[in-house]
BADO-805773 format. One record per residue: residue in one letter; x, y, z of N, C-alpha, C, O in turn. Coordinates in steps of 0.001 Angstrom, whole numbers, plus 524288, in hexadecimal, padded with zeros to 5 digits. Each point is the difference from the previous one (the first is absolute). Layout:
N
AXYZXYZXYZXYZ ...
This chain:
308
MEDEE59200BB27E58035C8042A7FE087FFE8804B6803A78041B8021A8015B L7F7357FF928003E7FF9E8047A80388802987FED78053A802948035D80245 K7FCB67F7D67FF9F8024E7FE86804FC805EF800197FFB28029D801BF803A4 A7FF857FC5D7F7FB805AE7FFF37FF618022B805867FF998043A8011D80201 Q7F8E5802547FB6A801C88055F7FF597FF3180348804E7802B1803E6800D0 N7F9957FA7F802747FEAD8030A804AE7FF857FC56804AF7FBB17FF2F801F8 P808A47FE9C7FFD47FFD17FC0E8042E7FDCD80208805247FE407FCE78033C S801CB808337FD967FE188021C804F77FA2A8013A7FFE77FDD38017980407 W7FF9A7FDF57F7827FA72801587FFA07FCAF7FC2B803188013B7FB5E80064 T7FA8E806AC801C97FC407FCB0802C07FC807FD417FC048001A801387FB59 G7FCD27FB10806927FC547FD517FC977FC15803B27FD8D7FE9E7FF6E7FB6E D7FF9680463807A07FC43803D17FDEB80278803497FBAF7FD80801147FC09 Q8076280081804B9802A4803207FC02800A77FCEF7FAEF7FF28802167FBC0 L802557F900804B78009A7FCBB7FB5E7FAC77FF407FD377FFAB800557FB37 Y7FC447FEA7807E07FACC7FF2E7FDB47FE20804E47FD2B7FE2E7FFAE7FB90 N8023E804C5806EF7FE03804D77FDAB802F5801787FB097FDA7801D67FC3B M807857FD5C803C3802ED8013C7FB437FEC37FC1C7FBA77FF80801827FB76 A800027F982805E97FE9A7FC147FC117FAA38012C7FDAE7FF2C7FF6F7FB4C K7FD3C8022F808057FABF8016E7FE2780043804BB7FC677FD6C8001C7FBF1 A805A9803C7805858007A804BB7FCD38025F7FEC67FAA87FE3A802107FC09 I805BC7FAA0803D9802897FEA27FB0E7FC567FCCC7FC927FFA6800E67FB4A T7FD9E7FB5D807177FC527FCC97FCFF7FBAF803567FDA47FE9C7FF537FB73 T7FF49804408079D7FBF68038C7FE0D80223803677FB9D7FD5D800E07FC13 A80764801088049B8026B8035A7FC0A800DA7FD0C7FAE67FF1A802207FBC8 E8029D7F90580496800CB7FCE27FB437FADA7FF2F7FD227FFCC800497FB34 Y7FC147FEB6807B87FAD67FF597FD9C7FE4F805057FD427FE377FFD87FB8A E80258804968071B7FE7E804FD7FDA4803338011D7FB197FDED801E57FC19 N807137FCEE8042080356800E97FB777FE417FCBB7FB597FFEC801ED7FB99 I7FEAF7F931805507FE317FC8D7FBCF7FAEA802097FDA87FF5D800037FB3C V7FD09801B4808127FAFD802007FE14800D2804B87FC797FDBF8004A7FBC3 Y8057680369805F88007C804F97FD34803F87FFE37FB8D7FFC1803507FC86 T803D57F9088037D803EE7FFF07FBD27FF537FB7E7FC288021B800327FBAE E7FAFB7FBBD805D47FF467FB8B7FC7A7FA557FF607FE497FEE17FFCB7FB54 Y7FD897FFE9808737FA857FEEC7FEAA7FD3D804B07FD917FDD57FF947FBBB L8023B804D4806EC7FD0A8048A7FE26801CA8020A7FAAE7FCA88015F7FCD4 P8086E7FEE78020480176801D97FAC67FDB77FCB37FB987FEB9802117FBDA L800C07F8D8805037FD997FCAF7FC077FA29800FD7FFA27FDCE800237FBB9 L7FFB28008C808BB7FA5A800DB800127FE94805577FDDE7FC41800867FD07 M806BD8037A8047B7FEAA805677FEC5802C68021D7FB2B7FE2C803C27FDA0 G806227F9E9800EC803348021E7FBCB804B9802E280210804427FF8D7FDCF S7FB0D803748067080454802C0802887FE3A801CE805657FB548006180111 V80877800B88024E7FEEF801EF80549803A58049780111804B97FF7A7FF43 P7F94080503802718035F804808011E803EF7FEC88044D7FF067FCB28035B A80560805F47FC86803F27FF538040F7FDE5801DC8053F7FCA8803728003F Y805587FA3D803E97FE528017680543801B68058E8013880490801607FF5C A7F7B6801D580269801208058180116800248012E805D18006A8048A80189 G7FF3E7F772801B78003A800DE8059B7FAB17FFE0802977FBF37FFF17FD68 Y8042380004807C07FB387FFC9803277FD5F8054D80030802938040580091 D7F8397FBF27FEF27FCE4804C8800617FB8A7FF05803D17FC5A7FD267FEB5 P803D880524805FA7FBF07FEFF803F07FAA0801EC7FE637FC1C7FE9280270 K803988049A7F98B7FAE7802007FE467FD307FC2A7FC637FB60800AE7FEE0 V8075B7FB5A7FF537FD9F7FC2E7FC727FCF27FBF48031C8020A7FDB4803B3 N7F915801707FACB7FCA37FC288028D801037FAA37FD9F7FEE57FF1D7FB67 A803317FD5A807B5801547FAC77FE167FB8F7FC1D800B6800BD7FB537FF26 Q7FAB8806818025F7FB867FC86800AA7FE8D7FD817FAC180050802877FBEB V7FE1D7F8888043A7FE917FD2E7FB3C7FA86801907FE597FC5D7FFE580325 S8030E8018E7F7EA7FAF0801D37FE0F7FC667FB737FEC0801C97FBAD7FEE3 E7F921805558014C7FC237FC0F7FE90800887FE8B7FA417FF597FB767FE8F E801D6808667FE29800887FEEA7FA6C804767FC287FEF87FFA77FCB17FC88 F8048C803CD806888046D7FC727FF6F7FE9F7FA8D801F6800977FC297FD2B S7FD9380386807B17FF417FAE78027B7FB457FD107FDEF800097FB327FFD3 T7FBE88079F7FE9B7FB237FD737FE737FFB17FEF67FA2A7FD417FC6A7FE5B A8057A8069D7FE817FF8B7FF5A7FA53805487FF547FD548011F7FBD47FDE3 A8021D8083580230804A38000F7FCA1803CB7FB8A80122801BC7FD5D7FC5F F7FF96801BD80897803FC7FC12801187FDDA7FA7A7FFCC802E87FC3B800B1 R7F817803457FE5F7FDC07FAD67FF04800A17FE6E7FA4A7FE027FBF57FE51 M804C7807477FEBC8013B7FEA57FA94802FB7FADB7FFB57FFF47FD607FBF8 G802A2801318084C802E77FB1E800147FCA27FB347FF3A801F17FBE37FE71 H7F8FC8049B802A47FC887FB867FF357FFA47FE8C7FA3E7FECD7FB887FEB0 S8023B808387FDE18001D7FEE17FA63805257FD7B7FE5F800497FD8C7FBE0 Q803BD803078074B805397FE237FE92801097FA5D801A9803F07FDB37FE79 V7F88680014804A8800DE7FAD28023F7FF777FBBC7FBDC7FC778002E7FCBE S807087FC04803677FFAB7FB757FC8F7FCD87FBAC8029D7FF3280013804BD D7FF037FC207F81F7FC7B7FBF6801F9802DD7FB16801B37FD8D7FC2E80198 Q807AB803E77FE13803047FB5C8014E80499801828036E80255804257FF4A Q7FEF57F8888046480483800CD803648036F7FB307FFA87FE167FB978002C E806FB805447FF58803837FB897FF9A8050F8011C802E48012D8047180169 G801C37F76C7FF6D8052880071802548040F7FDBB7FC597FEEF7FC367FD3C L805C380615802BA804327FE4B7FC8A804E87FED780322801068027A803FE D8020A7F9AF7FA21805147FF298026C8040D803767FD4D7FEA58031A7FC96 N806407FC64804EA8040B803817FDF6801307FF2C7FA38802988033F7FD95 T7FB8A7F8718002E800BE7FF167FA6C7FB51801CC7FCD08000B7FFA97FB34 G7FBE480245807767FB4A801A27FD4C7FBF57FBB87FF807FBEA800D27FD9A K805237FAA08049B7FC4D7FBA77FFCA7FB99800E8803EA800E3801B880467 Q7FA587FD167F9E37FB70800D4803537FFEF7FC1680480800767FB497FF2C V7FEF7806BA805997FFC07FCC1804AB7FA5B7FEEF8017C7FEAD7FBAA8019A F7FE05808407FDE07FA687FF4A800F27FD06803FE7FCCB8022B803F07FE4C S7F8DD7FAFF800E97FC948039A7FD347FA807FF628021E7FE3B7FBA580101 E7FF16808B67FFAA7FAA07FFD8801E67FD1B804CF7FE1A8025E804037FECB S7F8837FB89800F57FCCF804667FE567FFC9804138044A801387FEE880485 L7FD38805CC7FA077FF728042B803D77FC0A7FE8280427800D08010A804A0 A7FAD97FC7F7F9BC7FBFD7FE62803BE802377FC2D803FC7FEBE80056804A1 Q804887FC0C7F9A08027A7FC5D8039E803D8802CE803948007B7FEB28049B A80238805237F9418042C802A3802E07FE008035180482802EF80110803A9 F7F81D8009D7FC2E7FE008035D80429800D07FD8D8055F80148802BA803BF F7FDFA7F8267FCA3800907FD72805108043F7FBD38000A800EB7FD8D80409 N801B4801977F785803B67FBBC7FF9F805AE801C57FFFF803837FCC180088 T7FD788084E7FEE280563801E17FFB08034A7FE71804BE8047A7FE687FF45 P7F988801F980597803337FE4680474801B27FA4D7FF8F8045B7FEA480184 E7F8327FDFF7FC65801707FA857FF5E804737FF6B7FC11803917FCDF800CC Q7FC37806247FAF7804387FFD77FC2D8050D8021F802528043A7FDFB7FEED D7FB52806148043D804A58024280279802897FC18803B2804C97FF938003F I7F7F07FD92802A28020F7FC1F803A0802A37FB937FD05804287FE2080188 A7F95F800397FA308020F7FB9A7FCFF804D6801767FCD78039E7FCDF7FF86 N7FC78807D07FE5680423801767FC508034E804A1801BA80408801187FD9E G7FA52801A98068280297804D3801787FDFA8048D7FCCA7FD497FF337FC1D I803FE8058B805717FE26804AC7FD428033B801207FB1E7FE3F802DC7FC8E N806737FAEC8031E8038A8014C7FBB27FDD27FECA7FA978008A803467FC86 P7FD037F82F8028F7FDD87FEF77FAC47FBF0804027FE517FFD2801867FB71 L7FCED80030808377FC00803DF7FEB88027F8053C7FEA67FE51802957FC4F L805A77FF058069A802B1804E87FEDA802997FFD27FAA37FFE6803D67FD1A R8026C7F7B4801978027B7FF877FADB7FBF58007C7FBA6800FD8027D7FC01 S7FA7D7FB24804CA7FBDB800497FC0E7FDF2805887FF627FF35801D37FB9F L7FFEE800DA808B77FE048055B7FFBE803D3803987FD307FE6A803D17FD8A G8069A7FAF6802D4803EC803467FD82800557FF6A7FA2080249803557FD65 V7FB7A7F87A8006B800427FF387FA547FAA3800297FD717FF977FFAA7FB39 D7FC4E800D9807E87FAAC7FFEA7FDEA7FE1F8058B7FEEA8009A803748034B N7FD257FD687F8257FDB5805137FEC57FAD0800AB802C87FCF77FC4B8006E S8020280869801757FAC580134801EF7FC65800CA7FB5A801C8800B57FB97 Q7F92D7FF2A8056D7FC3C801697FBF77FFF2805F37FF6A801B5802D38037F A7FC5B7FF027F8237FFC7805A17FF0A7FBEF80294803867FC3C7FD81801A6 T8048E807767FF787FC228030E802E87FBCE801C07FC2C800DB8038C7FCDE D7FA9F7F9F4803657FBD88012B7FC417FAC87FE1A802297FF8F7FF03804B0 V7FC87800797F8027FAB97FEB5801CC7FEF47FA277FFEF7FB8F7FE537FF3C Y808847FE92801917FF5F7FA5B800418024E7FDFD8051E803B48024180215 A7FA127F97B7FFEC801F77FD8F804C47FF6B7FA1C7FF847FC9B7FE147FD30 M806B97FF18805907FFF67FA5C7FFAD7FB0B7FDAA802637FDAA8023380395 A800CF7F9467FA517FB477FD5E801DC8006B7FE92805C37FC137FFE6802C7 G808AC7FEFF7FF05800A77FEAE8057F7FE6880463803A27FE447FF0380460 L8024C805DB7F9DD7FE4B80483803187FA4B8014C7FF027FD55801F88037C R800C47FCF67F7D27FA9D801477FE9F7FC147FC17802327FB8C8016780129 N806197F9AF7FF697FC3F7FBE480143801647FCB3804BB7FC8B7FDA880262 L8086A8021D7FF06801A67FC36803F6803748027A8042A803AD7FD87801DE L7FB34807457FF98803158028F8040E7FF967FD04805217FBB87FEEA801E8 F808D27FFC68004E8005D7FD29804F37FD647FAA87FFAC7FDBF7FE30803D7 A802887FF4A7F7AC7FDD77FAC57FF658046A7FC4F7FE548037D801AA7FD24 P7FC797F9608048B7FC237FDC7803898011580187805AC80480800AA80191 L7F7667FFDD80169800878014280583801AF7FB2E8030F7FF2F7FB9C7FE37 P8032D8052680666801417FB838034F7FB157FCD1801127FBEC802278015C G8047F7F8C67FE087FB727FCAD800AD7FDD27FE1B7FAD87FC897FCAB7FFE1 G805838057A7FBCD7FE687FE157FAEB7FBCA8031C7FD4F7FEE97FF097FB6B D7FEA4804B3807447FBEF8031B7FD8380268803CD7FC168048A801828007D V7F8627FFFF7FBAA801A1803D37FC1E7FCD3804F2800BD7FB327FFDE7FFE1 D8077680475800E17FD668050A800C380107803527FB2E80459801EA7FF41 E7F7B77FEC67FD7D800A7802D07FB157FF4A805DC800E97FB9C801F18003A I808BD800D1800497FFF68059A80113802CE802CE7FB90803EC7FE177FDF9 D7FA0E806708008A80227803197FBB8802D1804BD802457FD80803A1801ED L807B37FC577FDDA8030C80445802467FEFE805257FD327FFDD8041B80280 I7FF707FBC17F85B7FF1C804D47FD197FACB8026D8018F7FF94804C68006D A7FC717F7F6800707FAF980207801D1800958028E805587FD8D803FE80118 I805BA7F9AE8023D801058024E80522802B6805447FF617FEA8803BF802B3 D805237FC917F9C6802BA804F17FF097FC2A8044B7FE678003C80461801FA I7FC487FA507FA777FC3D803DB7FE0F7FC4A801B0804527FEE4804A38009E Q7FF2F7F78B802657FC558014D80430802AD8031C8044E7FDA28037A80254 R8074D7FB467FEBC802D5802B58043180076805D97FEE37FF568033180389 E801CB7FE3C7F79480088805937FED87FAC1802C78007D7FFD4804A48013D R7FBF37F8987FDCF7FAD98025D800B17FE9980065805C77FDA2803D4801B3 D803D97F82F8014E7FF0180028805A3802D38048C8029B7FDF48025C803A8 T806B87FEDF7FA7D8030B8043C8025F7FEC1805547FDA980208803F9801CB G7FAA27FC227FA347FE52804FA7FDC1803FC8029E7FC8680023804CC7FFAE L803257F8237FDAE803C78025B7FC6A7FD3F802A97FB727FBD37FE517FE51 G80689805CC7FFBE7FDF08029D7FB6C800C77FCB37FB22802F37FC338000C S7FA6A805427FBCA800A37FD477FB0880562801247FDBA803058030780232 L7FE1F7FA897F96B804F6801067FD5B8008E805C47FEB7804088025980129 N7F80A7FFF07FC7D8005E805837FE798000D803A7804B0802C0803F17FFEB Q7FA4B7FADC80425800248033A804BC805727FFE480270801FA803FF801CC T800657F76C7FE3E805417FF828022F803FC802E17FCA980375802A080212 R7FC177FCEA7F8D58039B802C17FC8B7FF9B805E7800CD803F8802B680018 T7F7517FF408007A7FF4C80599800EF802A28019F80517802958040C8003E A7FCBE7F8C1803D9802678012D80510805F47FFDE7FFB1802A9802BB802EF L7FF687FA1B7F988805AC7FF927FF5780236804307FC68804BE800567FF48 G7F7D9802D87FE76801C3803FD7FC5A800B07FDFE7FA7C802858028A7FCCA L7FB417F8E58020F800377FDC47FAC47FAE6801247FD267FBEB8009980278 S8044C7FFB47F8767FB4A8010C7FCF07FC7B7FB3580001801E47FBAD7FF17 P7F90B804F5801E87FC707FB877FFD07FF667FE057FA6F80084802F77FC40 Y7FE677F80A803447FF087FDC87FAD27FAA8801B97FE0E7FC488005B80307 T8035A800B57F7F57FB11801BE7FDAE7FD4F7FBB87FCE37FB8C800A87FE4F S807257FAF2800EB7FDB77FBAF7FD0A802E37FAFC8015480449800248022E F7F95D7FB717FC81802997FB00800E1804B67FF5D7FC69803C67FD6180169 S7FC08804FA7F9FF804767FFB47FC6E804AA803188020D804777FEDB7FEA2 A7FA838050D804A38044A802E78026F8028D7FCC9804588049D800AE8012D L7F8537FBCF80132802027FCAF804328034C7FB887FDDA804277FED18021E T7FA087FEB67F9B7802C47FB8E7FDC47FF6F7FFFB7FA157FBF48018D7FDEA S808117FCB87FF6F7FFD47FFA77FA487FDDC7FAC27FE297FF4B7FF327FB50 D7FFAA7FD3C808527FDFE7FAD27FEAC7FA248005C7FEE87FD02801168039A P8013D7FE0A7F78D7FA748009C7FEC57FC837FC1A802D27FB8C801458014D V806677F9F97FFAD7FCE97FC22802DB7FF40801C0805A27FBB57FF9380221 L808668025E800437FF9F801E68055D7FC98804DE800497FCFA8009A803B1 Q80373802D97F8837FC86804907FFCD7FA4D7FE4E8000B7FCD180221802E8 R801F17FA0B7F9DD7FA9F7FE147FFA67FE327FDA68052E7FBA980114801C6 D807A07FBBD800A17FE7A7FD6C804DA7FF6D803E98047A7FC7C7FF788033C L806E8804697FCF77FF7E80411803FB7FB06803287FF297FD4880151803BD Q8018A7FFDF7F7677FB36802D87FEB57FB357FCE2801B07FC538022E80235 T803B77F8BE7FCC37FB9A7FCA3801717FF517FFC1805E57FB9C8000C801F7 T808B37FFB1800D47FFCF7FF5F805AF7FEB480513802D17FCC78000280392 F805AA8044A7FAE47FF8B804DF802F27FC718040D7FD7D7FE1C80384802AF G800F57FC157F8507FC9F803C87FD68802B4805197FEC58002D801A97FB7D S801EE800D580884802AC805037FF698058F7FF9280206801047FD2F803C3 I8028E805917F9C98056A8000C801C180071802118058D803A77FE99802CC D7F8BB804AD7FED58002180230805457FE777FC0D8042C800BA80102804A5 N7FD287FA7F7F9C67FE677FBFD803C18042F7FBDF800F07FF4E7FC948034E V80503803B37F9D8803FD7FBE68005E8029D800158055B801C380417801CF D7FE7B7F756800BA802987FF7E8050E805CB801567FF918025E7FF6D7FBDB L7FFDC8025B80873805988012180021803347FB177FF08803C0800227FCFF F7FADB7FB9480579803017FB2A7FF7E7FFE27FDF77FA69804167FED47FDC1 I7F746800C1800047FF7D7FE057FAAD80297803BA7FC21802F77FE557FC9A G7FBE8806AE803EE80227803D37FC60805E38004C8003A802968008A7FBFB G7FF927FF1D808C4805AA8002D80087802AB7FB6D7FD55804348009A7FDBF L7F95F7FAD4802818022E7FB6B7FD687FF82800597FA148032C7FDC77FD26 A7F8D380508801007FF00800577FA6080399803DE7FD3F800977FFBF7FB3C E801CD803CA807A48033B804117FD9A804DC7FDC37FD578022B7FC0F801B5 A7FF7C806827FA21804F07FEAB7FD77804858015E803A47FFCD803F0802C1 H804407F8D67FD4580482800F08035B80323804A77FE0280044800F77FB4C V8021A801EA80857802D7804C07FE97805767FFF28025F8011E7FCFC80393 N80241806607FA6280542800F78021E803537FB1380066803437FF8180380 N7FBE17FCDE7F8E4803017FB297FFDE7FF577FCD0804F98036D7FCF28016E G7F827803C7801347FED67FCF7804AA7FBD57FBF57FEE97FF077FE947FB83 R7FE8A7FF988089F7FC157FBED7FF8B7FAAD801CD801F17FCAD7FCD080163 L8028B808547FEB37FB2880243801F47FE10804397FC5080304802587FD14 G7F7D57FE958031F7FDCB8046B7FD41800CE80505803118021C7FFED80452 Q7FC35804697F9738012180520802427FDAA800B48056C802918022280376 T7F89D7FC1D7FD577FD61800E380504802837FCD9804588014D802258041A F7FF657F8CB7FB10802737FCBB803FB805A7801A1800E4801EB7FFB880466 Q800C1801F77F7858055E801C8800B680031804D9803778037E8008880343 A7F8C5802FD7FC087FFD8804B7803397FEEE7FEA6805B3802868021C80382 I7F9BC7FA617FD6F7FE937FE8E8055E804747FD18802A98019A8016680450 I800637FA957F920804137FCC7802598051C8030780082802AF7FF9D803F9 G7FEA2803607F80A804CC80310800397FFF6803E780472803D580073802E0 Q7F7D8802697FDBC7FFA7803DD8042E800127FD6B80558802548020A803AF Q7FB167F96C7FCBB7FFE07FD4C80506805717FE57801B98017A800D180481 F8017C7FCE37F7FA805397FE3D8017B803B580492800F3803867FF998033F L7FBC0804B37F9FF8031F804A4801247FEB48021A805678037E8017D802F2 N7F7757FEA27FE5C7FE6A801DE8052D802067FC7080450801C3801D880414 L7FDFC7F90F7FB02801E67FC50803EA805D3800BB800FE801D27FF4A80465 R801108021A7F79C805A5800CB800868013E8055D8024D802FA80067803C1 T7FAC4803B27FA048014580557801A67FDD380139805638025F802F5802F6 G7F91E7FACA7FE557FD838012F804FA801987FC72804717FDB28003E80436 D806307FC787FAF4801C47FC48803F98056380192801FA803E47FF6C7FD3C R7FC51802908078C8051A801A08020A8037D7FB5880130804A5800AD8010C Y7F9327FA9E7FECF803237FB51800DB8018E7FD537FAE08024B7FBC780013 F7FC75806B07FB75801B37FDAE7FB0D805E97FF5A80027802CB8033F8022F W7FF107F8857FB778056D7FE7A800FC803F28042D7FE648040C8008A8028A Q7FAE5802637F95F803C4803F97FE517FFF6804D58037D803168039B7FF37 N7F9727FC768049A7FFD980441803CD801F77FE33805567FF80802D2803DC Q802BB7F87F7FC59801757FD9C804FB805AC800ED8019D801947FE7D80449 Q8017A803FA7F854805738013D80136803357FB1B8013C803017FFE5803C0 F7FC4E7FC177F90A803787FB7D8005D8058F801BC7FEB0800C6803B17FD05 D803107F9A38053680564801407FE9A800E17FE977FA427FD247FCC67FDE0 P806BF805947FF96800C47FF377FA58800717FA4B7FE657FDE97FE767FBF4 H804CB7FE5F8072D800A87FA7C7FEA47FAC07FD2F800017FEC87FD1A7FC5D T7FE1E803C1807BA7FAE77FD68800627FC50801EF7FBC57FD247FCE97FDAD A802E78082F8014F7FCA08022F7FBEB8015E7FDB87FAAE7FC897FED37FCE2 S808868008D80214801AC7FDBC7FB0B7FE507FA527FF957FE5F7FE3A7FBD6 M802057FEF0808777FE597FA8A8000F7FA2A7FF8A7FEE17FE557FC967FD0E I7FE94806E1805517FA577FFE67FF3B7FE9B8013E7FA587FCE47FD3E7FD95 S80566806E0800587FE9F801B47FAB5801B77FC1B7FBD67FDDA7FFF67FBB3 S805FE7FCC680588801DB7FC257FC337FD6B7FAAD800BA801227FC547FD1B T7FB6B80341806BB7FD4E7FB0D800F97FAFE7FFBF7FCD17FC58802FA800F4 S8037E7F9877FB527FB5C7FF2B7FCC87FD0C7FB3D801FF801DB7FD3C80378 L7F98C801D47FA557FD247FB4780173803177FB297FE6B7FFDF7FC07802B5 A802E88044F7F8E9803527FBA57FE5C804447FEF380409801437FB7E8011A T800F4808AF80118804047FF6E804087FDEC7FCDE80497802A17FC7B801F6 I7F8A5804CF7FFBE7FDAF7FD678048A7FED17FA4D7FED1801007FC968033C I7FCDC8025D7F81B7FEC27FA997FE95804FC7FCC07FFA9800247FB96801E7 R803EA8068A7FBB7804F27FD227FF9F802617FF10805618023E7FBDF80104 R7FD40807F18025C8026F7FFB48052B7FD227FC448039F802727FD598032E D7F8648026E7FC5D7FCDC7FD37803DD7FD987FAF17FE017FD377FD62802EA T803CB801297F8287FDFD7FB147FDEF8046E7FD177FD4E8046B801E27FFB9 D7FA507F97A7FE4A803F37FCFA7FD2D7FFB4800EC7FA23802517FD0F7FCFC S7FAE1806FB8015A7FF70801257FA7180534801CE7FDBC80285803818021F T7FF0F7FA187F9988050E801377FD977FF78802B17FAB7803E8801A67FDBB N7F75C7FECF800517FF3E802497FAD27FBA580414800427FBA77FF167FE28 V8058E8055F804227FC3080435800A9801E4804C57FCFB80464801CA800CD Q7F858800467FBBF801878049B7FCFA80089804BC803947FDAD8002280435 D80554803B47FA2C80115804878034C7FB128030A8015D7FF87801FE8045A H7FCCC7FE637F7FF7FB1B802CB800F57FBA47FBF9800387FDFF7FE537FBF7 V8008C80024808C77FC3F7FBC3800B27FAAC801597FDB47FD177FC817FE72 F8019A80886801557FAE6801907FDFC7FFBF7FFBA7FA077FBCD800A67FDC0 V8089B7FE6A7FFAB800257FFB27FA498020C7FAA07FE79804B67FF1480053 P7F7DA7FD517FE02801B77FAB37FEAC804347FFDE7FBCF803B87FCFC80070 S7FBC6806367FB83803EC8004D7FBE07FF15804FE7FCFE7FBE78027380093 A807D97FF1B7FC387FF63804D37FD047FB527FFB37FC667FD37803DB7FF49 A801E47F78D7FE6C7FBA87FF6B7FC537FAC28000D802B77FC08801547FDA3 A803EF7FD36807657FB0F7FFA5802D47FF788044D804047FD157FF6D803C8 A805AD804DE7FB798001780422803E97FAB880290800C17FED5801DE80446 K7FDF57FE437F7B07FAEB802898006B7FBC37FC627FE008002C7FE757FB72 P7FBFC8001B807CF7FBDC7FC8D7FE2F7FCFA802817FB8F7FECC804A78002A A800017F84D7FBEC7FCE2802047FBA97FA67800D2801C07FDDD7FCD4802E9 A7FFC6807657FB577FA9180106801527FC917FBCE7FD9F800C67FE6A7FB87 A7FB6E7FFD08077E7FC817FBED7FE1E7FC658021C7FBD27FE068045D8006A T801237F8867FB907FC608016E7FBDE7FB877FC208000F800D37FB597FF1D A7FA7F80678801E77FB8A7FC818007A7FD8F7FEEF7FABC7FF12803AC7FD09 P7FFD87F76B801AE7FD1F7FEE87FB3D7FA6F801DC800887FDEA8002D80455 S7FFA1801387F7597FACF80252800397FBBD7FC0C801147FB908017E8011C T805B47F9677FE967FBE97FC13800797FFD27FD5A8054C7FC487FD298011C T8079E803AC802317FFFE7FD5B80507802998037B80411803E68028E7FED4 P7F9F97FD968060380203803A0803F1804C07FDF6802F38001880039804CD V803D67FDCD7F875804E77FE7A8027680476801FC7FCA07FF5B800D67FB4F D805357FFEB807218047F801A07FCE4803367FB307FE907FE5D7FB9780101 R80637805447FCA4802F77FB987FDF8802417FC988044C801B97FBA47FEED H7FE5080634805E3801E57FCE5804637FB827FD62802F4800D67FDB380423 G7FA73802A57F9C27FB827FDA78029B7FDC98034F8045B7FCCC7FE228030F R804DA806C87FD4A7FDF580369804197FAA5802107FE727FEE9800D37FB64 Q7FDC57FFFE808817FAA18018D7FF007FF68805EA8001680289802B580310 F7FA167FF417F9877FEAA8058A7FFDE7FD648016C805267FCB07FD0F801DF I804B68075F8007A7FE2C8012E805457FA9E80271800337FDC98008C8043C L80005800F37F7457FAB2802107FFF77FC1A7FB967FF3B801647FBEA7FDE3 P7F9B1804D8803CE7FC027FBEF7FF647FF4B7FE8F7FA497FCCD7FCA47FEBD 
């Protein structure tokens, strides 16, 4: 398309513009489709500000944005255009087997499945495949039993992150004074009390996952503050952000109207893709919060409680 519209352009000019448009489409999808669902809402773009530090914070990279580990499902499958299952495998199998499935079936079945599958809720539960079988089985047939959640917890301690309450204070939020202020779940209150003793000892990662979701999003107040500020800084502090690039009106309109569904429809053979790929259906737009039974440390989806 670019070549036809600009026959005199050099290869470098075509490459650089294609790269700029592709990057812009990705940024548009993140800020207009993904983040509003995660955060509840995203402020309108106010332009580039050279005084804003776009550096990624330790709180974001080491704790808050690892909330996705709670959202992962334990099964991966591929679907054809009629919704029929083409393949299915556990998360543990998928760690090293996905390329084989892609070669055998193409990437399209996996994309179709991801578009209709609900994520798990952001909470204090994680799938057994992440708790017990991370990166297993290894090539050669060995099984390496690694706990991703344990790695998450240790990583924040290795980097010297503050506790949940220390971080909240630094963010200008009121620290929690009790476990009941952190969560209304009496079972979770008890388990947090047993593990940490004092509310002031609660890790940022664990505490952020335990918080009630706010603002019609999928995060608690602390993680929402960290992630929201980080993405605002990344946008406002980036002079190359797509809305600051002075694309011509036609190109800018094309970028802003390109959704993830647009790209999947354009670049795959998928014929039945909903307009908002991040929302499987109106009824399934928001994952229900997991409710743990008091007698066993798993939720209704078989996910394991992340505390010892």
